[in-house]
C-alpha positions in Angstrom: -0.1 0.0 -0.1 1.3 3.4 -0.8 1.7 6.3 1.6 -1.2 8.3 0.0 -3.7 5.4 0.5 -2.1 4.4 3.9 -3.0 8.2 5.1 -6.6 7.9 4.0 -7.0 4.6 5.8 -5.5 5.9 8.9 -8.1 8.6 9.1 -11.2 6.8 8.1 -10.5 4.3 10.8 -11.3 6.8 13.3 -15.0 7.0 13.9 -15.0 10.6 14.6 -13.6 11.4 11.2 -16.0 9.4 9.5 -19.0 11.3 11.5 -17.4 14.6 10.4 -17.1 13.7 7.0 -20.6 12.1 6.4 -23.0 13.3 9.0 -22.3 16.5 11.0 -22.2 18.9 7.8 -25.6 17.9 6.8 -27.1 19.3 9.8 -26.3 22.7 8.9 -28.5 22.2 5.7 -31.6 22.6 7.8 -30.9 26.2 9.0 -33.3 28.5 7.4 -32.2 30.8 4.6 -32.3 34.4 4.7 -33.0 37.1 2.2 -29.6 38.9 2.5 -27.2 36.2 1.0 -26.8 32.5 0.6 -28.4 30.4 3.5 -26.5 30.7 6.8 -25.4 27.0 6.5 -23.5 27.8 3.6 -21.4 29.9 5.6 -21.2 27.9 8.8 -20.1 25.1 6.8 -16.7 27.0 7.1 -16.7 26.2 10.7 -17.1 22.2 10.2 -14.1 22.6 7.4 -11.8 24.3 10.3 -12.3 21.6 12.6 -12.6 18.8 10.1 -9.2 19.7 8.6 -7.7 20.1 12.2 -8.8 16.4 13.3 -7.9 14.7 9.9 -4.1 16.1 10.3 -4.0 14.3 13.6 -1.9 11.3 12.3 0.9 13.3 10.8 0.8 15.8 14.0 1.2 12.6 16.4 4.0 11.2 13.9 5.8 14.4 14.5 5.1 14.3 18.6 6.5 10.9 18.8 9.7 11.5 16.8 8.6 9.3 13.8 9.1 12.1 11.3 12.9 12.5 12.6 13.4 9.0 11.5 11.5 9.3 8.1 13.7 12.3 7.2 16.8 10.3 7.6 15.1 7.4 5.4 14.7 7.0 1.6 11.3 8.1 1.8 12.1 11.6 3.0 10.2 14.2 4.7 8.9 15.9 1.5 7.2 12.8 0.3 6.0 11.8 3.4 4.2 15.2 4.0 3.0 15.8 0.5 1.3 12.3 0.5 -0.4 12.9 3.7 -1.7 16.3 3.1 -2.8 15.2 -0.3 -4.9 12.4 1.5 -6.4 14.9 3.9 -7.4 17.3 1.1 -9.0 14.2 -0.9 -11.1 13.3 2.1 -12.1 17.1 2.7 -13.0 17.3 -1.1 -15.2 14.3 -0.7 -17.0 16.2 2.3 -17.3 19.3 0.3 -19.0 17.4 -2.8 -21.5 15.5 -0.5 -22.4 18.7 1.1 -23.1 20.8 -2.0 -25.0 17.7 -3.3 -27.2 18.0 0.1 -27.3 21.8 -0.5 -28.9 21.0 -3.7 -31.5 19.0 -2.4 -32.4 21.0 0.4 -32.0 24.5 -1.1 -32.4 24.1 -4.7 -32.0 27.3 -6.6 -31.1 29.4 -3.2 -27.9 28.3 -3.8 -26.3 29.0 -7.2 -23.0 29.0 -8.8 -22.1 26.0 -6.8 -18.7 25.2 -8.9 -17.5 28.7 -7.5 -18.4 27.7 -4.0 -16.7 24.5 -4.5 -13.6 26.2 -5.6 -13.9 28.5 -2.7 -14.2 25.8 -0.2 -11.3 24.0 -1.6 -9.0 27.0 -1.3 -10.2 27.6 2.3 -9.7 23.8 3.0 -6.0 24.2 1.8 -5.5 27.2 4.1 -7.0 25.3 7.0 -4.9 22.1 6.5 -1.9 24.2 6.5 -3.1 26.4 9.7 -3.5 22.8 11.4 0.0 21.9 10.5 1.5 25.3 11.6 -0.8 25.5 14.7 0.2 21.8 16.1 4.1 22.8 15.7 3.6 25.0 18.6 2.6 22.2 21.1 3.9 19.0 22.6 0.7 17.0 22.7 -2.1 16.7 20.4 -4.8 17.0 23.3 -3.3 20.3 24.4 -3.1 21.7 20.9 -6.9 20.7 20.3 -8.0 22.3 23.5 -6.5 25.4 22.9 -7.4 25.4 19.2 -11.0 24.8 20.0 -11.4 28.2 21.8 -9.2 30.2 19.4 -10.9 28.8 16.2 -14.5 29.4 17.7 -13.5 33.1 18.3 -11.8 33.3 15.0 -15.0 32.1 13.0 -17.3 34.1 15.2 -15.4 37.4 14.7 -14.6 36.9 10.8 -18.1 36.1 9.7 -18.3 32.6 9.7 -20.6 32.0 12.6 -22.8 35.1 12.2 -23.5 37.0 8.9 -20.9 39.8 7.8 -23.6 42.4 7.5 -24.3 42.0 11.3 -20.5 42.9 12.0 -19.9 46.4 12.8 -18.3 48.1 9.6 -15.5 49.5 12.0 -14.4 46.2 12.6 -14.0 44.9 9.0 -10.5 46.7 8.6 -9.3 44.6 11.7 -11.0 41.1 11.0 -9.8 41.0 7.5 -6.4 40.0 8.6 -8.0 36.8 9.9 -7.6 34.0 7.3 -11.0 32.8 8.2 -12.6 36.1 7.2 -11.8 35.4 3.2 -14.4 32.5 3.4 -17.4 34.7 4.1 -16.0 37.5 2.1 -15.6 35.2 -0.9 -19.3 33.8 -0.4 -20.5 37.3 -0.4 -18.7 38.1 -3.6 -20.2 35.0 -5.2 -23.8 36.0 -4.2 -23.2 39.4 -5.4 -21.6 38.5 -8.8 -18.3 40.2 -7.6 -15.5 38.3 -9.7 -12.7 40.6 -8.5 -13.8 40.1 -4.7 -14.0 36.5 -5.4 -10.5 36.2 -6.9 -9.1 38.3 -4.1 -10.5 35.8 -1.6 -8.7 33.0 -3.4 -5.5 34.8 -3.5 -5.5 35.7 0.1 -6.5 32.0 1.3 -3.6 30.6 -1.0 -1.2 33.2 0.4 -2.1 32.3 3.8 -1.8 28.6 3.2 1.8 29.0 1.8 2.9 31.1 5.0 1.5 28.4 7.1 2.9 25.5 5.4 6.3 27.0 5.4 6.0 27.5 9.0 4.4 24.2 9.8 6.7 21.9 7.5 9.9 23.1 9.6 12.3 21.1 11.4 10.0 20.8 14.2 7.4 18.7 12.1 
């Protein structure tokens, strides 16, 4: 079995991961729609993506904490191949979740949600950023449980402040200039741009998310990995 398939198998062996991928996202689809944008569940799904990507990256984080990655770096396998295969596996599982969620949105919301290909692309860029962020975040801690405990609070605050947990139009305009520095802000920003047909705003959202992803990946893949 190659490393990519092994990484997928390691994740789907965890019952919580299966629950996250197949069941929890669909509960968001039953949140009533609003007249000022896409249904709230479309934005709240970003919160699920944040936590899903964090939990999916647990195997590579635990390998780092156990010192296994140090031995891998000295082996023919190499750190780059190890890391790239694992991250690709996590992105594959998240992509499956996104596709299933958007299919569910078609059944529940119908025409209330449009341009699903654009929404898929935005979710995809956001997921890349979240995976890279999880990698960088976990490089700061010695145990996964401590990392997750702190992350749970920080991620919830980030999602609340950046417009994922509550609509952007409810946030004071004076705060936008500050929260735009949060990487999570660019998901609701991109969704609003798609809803309003703002192509430039949508492209900016992709660019910023991928920029953050590169920064987090560089930080998270350093020697401490």
